TORDO-173158 format. One record per residue: residue in three letters; x negated, y, z of N, C-alpha, C in turn. Coordinates in Angstrom, 3 decimals. Example, Ala and Ser with C-alpha at 12.3 -4.5 7.8 and 13.67 -1.06 7.14 Angstrom:
<recs>
{rec ALA,{-13.190,-5.690,7.800},{-12.300,-4.500,7.800},{-13.200,-3.300,7.800}},
{rec SER,{-12.850,-2.250,7.080},{-13.670,-1.060,7.140},{-12.900,0.030,7.870}},
</recs>
This chain:
<recs>
{rec MET,{-0.780,-1.340,0.072},{0.124,-0.006,0.063},{-0.865,1.298,-0.026}},
{rec ASN,{-0.390,2.182,-0.697},{-1.197,3.476,-0.791},{-1.041,4.387,0.670}},
{rec ASN,{-2.012,4.818,1.085},{-1.838,5.768,2.309},{-1.159,7.135,2.095}},
{rec ASN,{-1.323,7.455,0.638},{-0.850,8.874,0.436},{0.680,8.826,-0.146}},
{rec GLU,{1.380,7.442,0.072},{2.880,7.409,-0.169},{3.531,8.028,0.868}},
{rec MET,{4.640,8.492,0.423},{5.604,9.111,1.399},{6.777,8.327,1.601}},
{rec PHE,{7.245,8.025,2.891},{8.282,7.322,3.057},{9.598,8.070,3.318}},
{rec LEU,{10.758,7.509,3.115},{11.941,8.167,3.424},{12.976,7.192,4.246}},
{rec ASP,{14.085,7.797,4.766},{15.271,6.950,5.230},{16.381,7.387,4.696}},
{rec ILE,{17.132,6.428,4.362},{18.394,6.575,3.625},{19.433,5.888,4.506}},
{rec GLU,{20.586,6.790,4.543},{21.679,6.174,5.117},{22.943,5.501,4.166}},
{rec LEU,{23.226,4.263,4.418},{24.077,3.752,3.474},{25.571,3.346,4.159}},
{rec ARG,{26.565,3.877,3.676},{27.931,4.032,4.144},{28.646,2.626,3.578}},
{rec SER,{29.464,1.994,4.582},{30.317,1.071,4.050},{31.552,1.621,3.095}},
{rec PRO,{31.659,1.082,2.098},{33.004,1.341,1.164},{34.295,1.188,1.895}},
{rec ASP,{34.484,0.454,2.834},{35.610,0.123,3.484},{35.609,1.401,4.684}},
{rec PRO,{36.596,2.230,4.829},{36.597,3.197,5.957},{37.076,2.490,7.165}},
{rec ASP,{37.971,1.629,7.025},{38.492,0.844,8.226},{37.636,0.025,9.111}},
{rec THR,{36.353,-0.167,8.663},{35.636,-1.126,9.284},{34.785,-0.446,10.642}},
{rec ILE,{34.573,-1.343,11.603},{33.933,-0.874,12.669},{32.570,-0.613,12.330}},
{rec LEU,{31.726,-1.444,11.740},{30.373,-1.035,11.305},{30.601,-0.416,10.052}},
{rec ASN,{30.083,0.963,10.089},{30.339,1.762,8.909},{29.192,2.361,8.239}},
{rec SER,{27.833,2.201,9.127},{26.756,2.753,8.769},{25.504,1.932,9.076}},
{rec VAL,{24.719,2.090,7.763},{23.318,1.417,7.978},{22.356,2.273,7.489}},
{rec GLU,{21.238,2.794,8.457},{20.011,3.462,7.962},{18.896,2.789,7.700}},
{rec ILE,{18.220,2.584,6.637},{17.060,2.078,6.367},{15.998,2.963,6.237}},
{rec CYS,{14.850,2.766,7.058},{13.654,3.499,7.343},{12.413,2.714,6.551}},
{rec GLY,{11.655,3.542,6.030},{10.235,3.343,5.409},{10.591,2.890,4.064}},
{rec ILE,{11.285,3.565,3.309},{11.318,3.468,1.899},{10.602,4.291,1.086}},
{rec PRO,{9.572,3.528,0.236},{8.782,4.627,-0.630},{9.596,5.732,-1.319}},
{rec GLY,{9.077,7.030,-1.324},{9.590,8.018,-2.034},{9.105,8.257,-3.530}},
{rec THR,{9.732,8.851,-4.186},{9.073,9.386,-5.545},{9.375,10.738,-5.699}},
{rec TYR,{8.549,11.425,-6.459},{8.653,12.957,-6.741},{9.373,13.265,-8.119}},
{rec THR,{10.202,14.024,-7.936},{11.069,14.444,-9.284},{10.003,15.437,-9.890}},
{rec SER,{10.149,15.803,-11.232},{9.617,16.526,-12.019},{9.459,18.073,-11.544}},
{rec VAL,{10.502,18.480,-10.519},{10.354,19.819,-10.023},{9.649,19.628,-8.337}},
{rec GLY,{9.082,18.275,-8.105},{8.175,17.977,-6.833},{9.236,17.710,-5.758}},
{rec GLN,{10.376,17.557,-5.905},{11.308,16.874,-4.790},{11.115,15.679,-4.611}},
{rec LEU,{11.090,15.291,-3.266},{10.504,13.897,-3.006},{12.104,13.071,-2.609}},
{rec ILE,{12.293,11.921,-3.283},{13.525,11.233,-3.343},{13.119,9.822,-3.375}},
{rec VAL,{14.456,8.899,-2.979},{14.352,7.675,-3.411},{14.829,7.384,-4.722}},
{rec HIS,{14.184,6.797,-5.459},{14.575,6.379,-6.930},{16.021,5.623,-6.628}},
{rec PRO,{16.933,6.021,-7.571},{18.333,5.480,-7.494},{18.401,3.878,-7.636}},
{rec GLN,{17.449,3.371,-8.356},{17.211,1.922,-8.627},{16.879,1.103,-7.267}},
{rec ILE,{16.090,1.866,-6.448},{15.624,1.280,-5.251},{16.610,1.462,-4.290}},
{rec GLN,{17.194,2.624,-4.265},{18.336,2.664,-3.336},{19.371,1.744,-3.465}},
{rec GLN,{19.616,1.252,-4.788},{20.818,0.429,-5.207},{20.257,-1.151,-4.736}},
{rec PHE,{18.865,-1.396,-4.747},{18.229,-2.562,-4.373},{18.685,-2.812,-2.853}},
{rec PHE,{18.359,-1.835,-2.038},{18.488,-1.929,-0.736},{20.226,-1.908,-0.252}},
{rec ASP,{20.760,-1.002,-1.254},{22.456,-1.208,-0.800},{22.971,-2.729,-1.112}},
{rec ASP,{22.486,-3.030,-2.277},{23.069,-4.560,-2.605},{22.391,-5.621,-1.733}},
{rec LEU,{21.049,-5.609,-1.551},{20.559,-6.793,-0.843},{20.603,-6.811,0.791}},
{rec ILE,{20.927,-5.444,1.340},{20.895,-5.335,2.800},{22.333,-4.929,3.150}},
{rec ALA,{22.483,-3.746,3.063},{23.804,-2.930,3.650},{25.138,-3.587,3.053}},
{rec ARG,{25.431,-3.956,1.876},{26.620,-4.539,1.548},{26.893,-5.915,2.190}},
{rec VAL,{25.729,-6.495,2.194},{25.624,-7.974,2.795},{26.081,-7.812,4.342}},
{rec ILE,{25.427,-6.918,4.993},{25.822,-6.876,6.363},{27.371,-6.198,6.478}},
{rec PHE,{27.758,-5.532,5.678},{29.177,-4.813,5.853},{30.019,-5.930,5.466}},
{rec ARG,{29.983,-6.772,4.532},{30.737,-7.803,3.980},{30.764,-8.786,5.159}},
{rec GLN,{29.536,-9.198,5.842},{29.657,-10.145,6.774},{30.497,-9.475,8.297}},
{rec ALA,{30.064,-8.340,8.421},{30.866,-7.778,9.688},{32.327,-7.968,9.518}},
{rec ARG,{32.784,-7.470,8.354},{34.108,-7.503,8.000},{34.690,-8.863,8.275}},
{rec GLN,{34.055,-9.962,8.157},{34.828,-11.423,8.339},{34.457,-11.834,9.654}},
{rec MET,{33.691,-10.957,10.672},{33.652,-11.461,11.814},{34.449,-10.780,12.862}},
{rec THR,{35.314,-11.411,13.451},{36.146,-10.864,14.662},{35.548,-10.258,16.033}},
{rec ASP,{34.224,-10.757,16.120},{33.694,-10.483,17.439},{32.419,-9.464,17.188}},
{rec CYS,{32.430,-8.859,16.142},{31.340,-7.939,15.661},{31.900,-6.524,16.038}},
{rec ASP,{31.325,-5.728,17.071},{31.775,-4.679,17.338},{30.646,-3.462,17.143}},
{rec PHE,{29.546,-3.823,16.568},{28.632,-2.989,16.059},{28.932,-1.840,15.143}},
{rec GLU,{28.431,-0.754,15.634},{29.005,0.598,14.832},{27.899,1.084,13.878}},
{rec TYR,{26.693,0.834,14.273},{25.619,1.624,13.328},{24.547,0.668,13.467}},
{rec LEU,{23.626,0.425,12.400},{22.389,-0.153,12.320},{21.265,0.766,12.101}},
{rec LYS,{20.106,0.662,12.583},{19.068,1.322,12.046},{18.074,0.141,11.804}},
{rec ILE,{17.426,0.332,10.444},{16.427,-1.062,10.095},{15.360,-0.614,9.588}},
{rec TRP,{14.276,-1.087,10.065},{13.010,-0.383,9.478},{12.449,-1.659,8.731}},
{rec LEU,{11.818,-1.356,7.497},{10.932,-2.289,6.601},{9.745,-2.480,7.298}},
{rec TYR,{9.199,-3.745,7.363},{8.058,-4.125,8.293},{7.362,-5.165,7.652}},
{rec ASP,{6.015,-4.850,7.430},{5.082,-5.962,7.035},{4.213,-6.361,8.195}},
{rec THR,{4.405,-7.681,8.687},{3.711,-8.241,9.608},{2.330,-8.173,9.584}},
{rec GLU,{1.818,-8.262,8.262},{0.273,-8.349,8.199},{-0.339,-6.874,8.009}},
{rec THR,{0.417,-5.922,7.695},{-0.080,-4.443,7.695},{-0.381,-3.884,9.086}},
{rec PRO,{-1.866,-3.362,9.279},{-1.820,-2.903,10.606},{-1.301,-1.470,10.774}},
{rec PRO,{-0.701,-0.994,11.928},{0.003,0.172,11.977},{-0.622,1.425,11.330}},
{rec GLU,{-2.114,1.511,11.373},{-2.643,2.739,10.702},{-2.560,2.704,9.281}},
{rec GLU,{-2.070,1.592,8.497},{-2.090,1.600,7.238},{-0.657,1.474,6.631}},
{rec ARG,{0.247,1.546,7.490},{1.559,1.588,7.232},{2.377,2.685,6.573}},
{rec GLY,{1.906,4.102,7.279},{2.352,4.949,6.564},{3.738,5.735,7.149}},
{rec TYR,{4.255,4.812,8.170},{5.346,5.248,8.886},{5.553,4.697,10.181}},
{rec GLU,{6.243,4.970,11.118},{6.327,4.679,12.452},{7.450,3.380,12.518}},
{rec VAL,{7.313,2.575,13.244},{8.331,1.244,13.586},{8.294,1.067,15.003}},
{rec PRO,{9.238,0.703,15.588},{9.344,0.432,17.067},{8.304,-0.803,17.570}},
{rec GLN,{7.768,-0.522,18.782},{6.943,-1.448,19.302},{7.846,-2.755,19.664}},
{rec LEU,{7.211,-3.861,18.927},{7.863,-5.130,19.351},{7.573,-5.830,20.645}},
{rec ASP,{8.346,-6.554,21.420},{7.826,-7.320,22.482},{8.708,-8.556,22.686}},
{rec GLU,{8.074,-9.300,23.671},{8.919,-10.683,23.792},{10.442,-10.599,24.229}},
{rec ARG,{10.899,-9.571,24.618},{12.541,-9.387,24.843},{13.277,-9.183,23.581}},
{rec ASP,{12.479,-8.836,22.393},{13.360,-8.718,21.156},{13.418,-10.357,20.437}},
{rec LEU,{14.716,-10.277,19.960},{15.115,-11.412,19.233},{14.492,-11.668,18.099}},
{rec LEU,{13.984,-12.805,17.768},{13.128,-13.087,16.549},{14.022,-14.017,15.882}},
{rec ILE,{14.396,-13.773,14.514},{15.163,-14.822,13.605},{14.148,-15.084,12.432}},
{rec LYS,{13.845,-16.265,12.281},{13.149,-16.781,11.398},{13.796,-17.302,10.192}},
{rec SER,{13.341,-17.089,9.038},{13.825,-17.538,7.588},{13.757,-18.908,7.707}},
{rec LYS,{15.027,-19.945,7.230},{14.637,-21.161,7.204},{14.574,-21.546,5.808}},
{rec LEU,{14.254,-20.430,5.016},{14.490,-20.669,3.476},{12.883,-20.477,3.044}},
{rec VAL,{12.222,-21.388,2.361},{10.700,-21.197,2.067},{10.654,-20.473,1.016}},
{rec SER,{11.581,-20.111,0.188},{11.507,-19.214,-0.968},{12.175,-17.898,-0.755}},
{rec SER,{12.352,-17.656,0.355},{12.752,-16.229,0.651},{11.464,-15.129,1.068}},
{rec LYS,{11.318,-14.146,0.408},{10.362,-13.162,0.688},{10.564,-12.369,1.880}},
{rec LEU,{11.833,-12.539,2.445},{11.963,-11.896,3.938},{11.891,-13.119,4.741}},
{rec GLU,{11.042,-12.878,5.627},{10.533,-14.060,6.682},{11.048,-14.040,7.912}},
{rec PHE,{11.253,-12.725,8.316},{11.498,-12.480,9.714},{12.501,-11.373,10.006}},
{rec ILE,{13.392,-11.442,10.772},{14.253,-10.440,11.425},{14.147,-10.225,12.785}},
{rec TYR,{13.559,-8.987,13.274},{13.440,-8.721,14.671},{14.626,-7.822,15.311}},
{rec VAL,{15.176,-8.199,16.085},{16.394,-7.478,16.595},{16.041,-6.761,17.856}},
{rec LEU,{16.206,-5.612,18.039},{15.456,-4.900,19.381},{16.366,-5.487,20.651}},
{rec ASP,{15.694,-5.519,21.698},{16.445,-5.797,22.887},{17.496,-5.026,23.273}},
{rec ASN,{18.588,-5.835,23.696},{20.034,-5.171,23.943},{20.124,-4.714,25.675}},
{rec LEU,{19.334,-5.467,26.295},{19.353,-5.394,27.842},{20.494,-6.106,28.266}},
{rec LEU,{21.287,-6.981,27.570},{22.649,-7.897,28.007},{21.881,-9.067,28.755}},
{rec LYS,{22.537,-9.623,29.494},{22.359,-10.886,30.295},{23.250,-11.981,30.233}},
{rec GLY,{22.953,-13.139,30.572},{23.915,-14.185,30.672},{24.742,-14.499,29.371}},
{rec PRO,{26.159,-14.650,29.893},{27.105,-14.924,28.802},{27.267,-13.870,27.677}},
{rec GLU,{27.179,-12.502,27.955},{27.192,-11.243,27.208},{25.987,-11.563,26.081}},
{rec TYR,{24.855,-11.848,26.640},{23.678,-11.952,25.727},{23.905,-13.273,24.826}},
{rec LYS,{24.459,-14.208,25.437},{24.853,-15.663,24.418},{25.749,-15.116,23.377}},
{rec GLN,{26.875,-14.272,23.765},{27.631,-13.841,22.820},{27.031,-13.077,21.472}},
{rec TRP,{26.392,-12.068,22.020},{25.523,-10.988,21.270},{24.733,-11.794,20.310}},
{rec ARG,{23.782,-12.811,20.920},{23.020,-13.469,20.042},{23.586,-14.267,19.157}},
{rec LYS,{24.591,-14.912,19.339},{25.335,-15.566,18.276},{25.890,-14.425,17.152}},
{rec THR,{26.477,-13.379,17.403},{26.795,-12.437,16.534},{25.803,-12.021,15.780}},
{rec VAL,{24.732,-11.582,16.191},{23.466,-11.281,15.664},{23.187,-12.230,14.548}},
{rec TYR,{23.012,-13.577,14.853},{22.631,-14.717,13.971},{23.488,-14.717,12.735}},
{rec GLN,{24.818,-14.517,12.914},{25.784,-14.567,12.079},{25.896,-13.589,11.122}},
{rec LEU,{25.410,-12.276,11.778},{25.576,-11.055,10.750},{24.084,-11.006,9.863}},
{rec PHE,{23.155,-11.263,10.333},{21.890,-11.332,9.810},{21.200,-12.100,9.065}},
{rec ASP,{21.590,-13.378,9.416},{21.100,-14.724,8.671},{21.392,-14.651,7.161}},
{rec PRO,{22.362,-14.215,6.768},{22.619,-14.283,5.364},{21.777,-13.302,4.455}},
{rec LEU,{20.999,-12.577,5.142},{19.986,-11.531,4.330},{18.911,-12.545,3.673}},
{rec PHE,{18.551,-13.571,4.461},{17.376,-14.125,4.084},{17.736,-14.801,2.627}},
{rec MET,{18.763,-15.141,2.324},{19.256,-15.687,1.003},{19.161,-14.803,-0.008}},
{rec LYS,{19.493,-13.470,0.207},{19.382,-12.420,-0.661},{17.968,-12.170,-1.396}},
{rec PHE,{16.926,-12.511,-0.562},{15.511,-12.388,-0.793},{14.891,-13.652,-1.469}},
{rec THR,{15.592,-14.542,-1.874},{14.894,-15.827,-2.392},{14.354,-15.285,-3.815}},
{rec THR,{13.232,-16.345,-4.270},{12.797,-16.052,-5.521},{12.594,-17.401,-6.201}},
{rec PRO,{12.602,-17.632,-7.207},{12.062,-19.036,-7.800},{10.689,-19.298,-7.432}},
{rec PRO,{10.351,-20.377,-7.190},{8.938,-20.766,-6.819},{7.956,-20.457,-8.015}},
{rec ALA,{6.970,-19.939,-7.780},{5.647,-19.853,-8.755},{5.126,-21.105,-9.236}},
{rec PRO,{4.795,-21.246,-10.577},{4.135,-22.522,-10.797},{2.972,-22.964,-10.222}},
{rec PRO,{2.372,-24.052,-9.734},{1.165,-24.344,-9.205},{-0.026,-23.934,-10.169}},
{rec SER,{-1.025,-23.276,-9.458},{-2.175,-22.681,-10.249},{-2.685,-23.464,-11.273}},
{rec GLU,{-2.586,-25.032,-10.871},{-3.286,-26.058,-11.859},{-2.435,-25.821,-13.148}},
{rec LEU,{-1.002,-25.767,-13.106},{-0.206,-25.573,-14.237},{-0.317,-24.119,-14.893}},
{rec SER,{-0.339,-23.256,-14.187},{-0.301,-21.763,-14.637},{-1.629,-21.626,-15.515}},
{rec ASN,{-2.668,-22.240,-14.916},{-3.987,-22.186,-15.744},{-4.162,-23.000,-16.839}},
{rec ASN,{-3.312,-23.990,-16.935},{-3.266,-24.830,-18.093},{-2.841,-24.011,-19.492}},
{rec PRO,{-3.990,-24.279,-20.488},{-3.771,-23.447,-21.691},{-2.289,-23.712,-22.707}},
{rec LEU,{-1.811,-24.956,-22.350},{-0.625,-25.335,-22.920},{0.533,-24.671,-22.351}},
{rec PHE,{0.633,-24.594,-20.926},{1.547,-23.965,-20.283},{1.534,-22.392,-20.538}},
{rec GLN,{0.305,-21.836,-20.815},{0.037,-20.426,-21.103},{0.913,-20.257,-22.430}},
{rec LEU,{0.721,-21.194,-23.246},{1.246,-21.073,-24.860},{2.707,-21.131,-24.771}},
{rec VAL,{3.221,-21.970,-23.920},{4.760,-22.106,-23.770},{5.129,-20.746,-23.032}},
{rec ALA,{4.784,-20.417,-22.103},{5.010,-19.015,-21.391},{5.045,-17.683,-22.265}},
{rec LYS,{3.935,-17.695,-23.275},{4.020,-16.593,-24.393},{5.037,-16.978,-25.450}},
{rec SER,{5.540,-18.055,-25.704},{6.281,-18.471,-26.832},{7.603,-17.780,-26.723}},
{rec PRO,{8.581,-17.768,-27.592},{10.041,-17.211,-27.493},{10.865,-17.904,-26.629}},
{rec PHE,{10.639,-19.478,-26.526},{11.189,-19.954,-25.316},{10.843,-19.581,-23.867}},
{rec GLY,{9.518,-19.247,-23.618},{9.186,-18.655,-22.318},{9.546,-17.558,-22.292}},
{rec LYS,{9.654,-16.784,-23.216},{9.916,-15.004,-22.977},{11.748,-15.376,-22.739}},
{rec GLY,{12.284,-16.164,-23.449},{13.832,-16.622,-23.250},{14.208,-16.749,-21.803}},
{rec LEU,{13.219,-17.898,-21.162},{13.452,-18.288,-20.025},{13.337,-16.910,-19.078}},
{rec GLU,{12.381,-16.217,-19.279},{12.132,-15.195,-18.248},{13.122,-14.011,-18.546}},
{rec THR,{13.966,-13.742,-19.506},{14.950,-12.941,-19.665},{16.028,-13.521,-18.963}},
{rec VAL,{16.420,-14.806,-19.110},{17.440,-15.457,-18.315},{17.356,-15.221,-16.831}},
{rec ASN,{16.145,-15.452,-16.425},{15.965,-15.249,-14.833},{16.408,-13.748,-14.520}},
{rec LYS,{15.829,-12.960,-15.339},{16.170,-11.359,-15.082},{17.564,-11.060,-15.061}},
{rec THR,{18.178,-11.889,-16.146},{19.695,-11.623,-16.260},{20.373,-12.186,-14.887}},
{rec LEU,{19.973,-13.285,-14.441},{20.784,-13.892,-13.303},{20.311,-13.167,-12.080}},
{rec ASP,{19.244,-12.496,-12.043},{18.795,-11.798,-10.840},{18.133,-10.563,-11.190}},
{rec PRO,{18.839,-9.411,-11.434},{18.241,-8.097,-11.926},{17.341,-7.598,-10.902}},
{rec TYR,{17.148,-8.093,-9.671},{16.254,-7.480,-8.808},{15.056,-8.672,-8.639}},
{rec LEU,{14.869,-9.410,-9.306},{13.951,-10.639,-9.209},{12.404,-9.927,-9.240}},
{rec GLU,{12.137,-8.956,-10.254},{10.847,-8.488,-9.986},{10.629,-7.641,-8.868}},
{rec MET,{11.579,-6.907,-8.381},{11.338,-6.095,-7.083},{11.279,-6.971,-5.983}},
{rec LYS,{12.143,-8.306,-5.868},{11.909,-9.206,-4.830},{10.275,-9.698,-4.815}},
{rec GLN,{9.773,-9.955,-5.840},{8.557,-10.528,-6.092},{7.433,-9.756,-5.702}},
{rec ASN,{7.765,-8.230,-5.724},{6.649,-7.396,-5.258},{6.967,-6.759,-4.110}},
{rec LEU,{7.661,-7.407,-3.176},{8.013,-6.643,-1.814},{6.940,-6.231,-1.038}},
{rec PHE,{6.963,-5.149,-0.430},{5.780,-4.466,0.438},{6.289,-4.751,1.930}},
{rec PHE,{7.242,-5.395,2.081},{7.484,-6.039,3.484},{8.089,-7.325,3.473}},
{rec ASN,{7.837,-7.908,4.919},{8.391,-9.525,5.011},{9.200,-9.542,6.004}},
{rec ALA,{9.555,-8.462,6.699},{10.422,-8.529,7.938},{11.249,-7.181,7.949}},
{rec LEU,{12.065,-7.307,8.851},{13.061,-6.268,9.134},{13.120,-6.164,10.778}},
{rec ILE,{13.081,-4.825,11.062},{13.408,-4.619,12.621},{14.597,-3.949,12.667}},
{rec ILE,{15.475,-4.477,13.458},{16.787,-3.761,13.635},{17.257,-3.325,15.141}},
{rec GLN,{17.567,-2.301,14.924},{18.240,-1.673,16.291},{19.773,-1.321,16.059}},
{rec ILE,{20.503,-1.992,17.007},{22.019,-1.770,17.010},{22.415,-0.916,18.051}},
{rec ASP,{23.199,-0.094,17.528},{23.985,0.933,18.309},{25.448,0.656,18.265}},
</recs>
């Protein structure tokens, strides 16, 4: 990641005005400068986060009778990047925070950390159940097809097929089936940190 990058926060609103959970703020999105020097989030990138995070959460929350969360703040987080290289602040994690690990090997989103809510006993158990139901579907949205093994991708015959009209057609089909495939393959984060209000 480039240390000179500027990062922005965006607030995404639920399209359904009658839901309890109606706002998701996402922090740490790389900004781009317009021709007049204004720093913005590119519309395609905003749509990516709206489709793969916010709408998934809003849809899931509508289906859950026990979800009374009103607002979420989500930080994009790379577990491998040292804080001084990140370019933006994230909350400090500790052992009280809930860690949800992806069960999907093909998901580029590997972890979700949900900040401690200070609940105890049965209230905590219910909160934990709700959190898992609400956020676990996010892992599926970040799956990508497996890359071919290096032995295969270095094979001249495989390279020839990949460059052929058949190979290009297969690549086009993949992009048609998943318009965000390339963005998912090049993610700069592998985790989310979520604060529930």
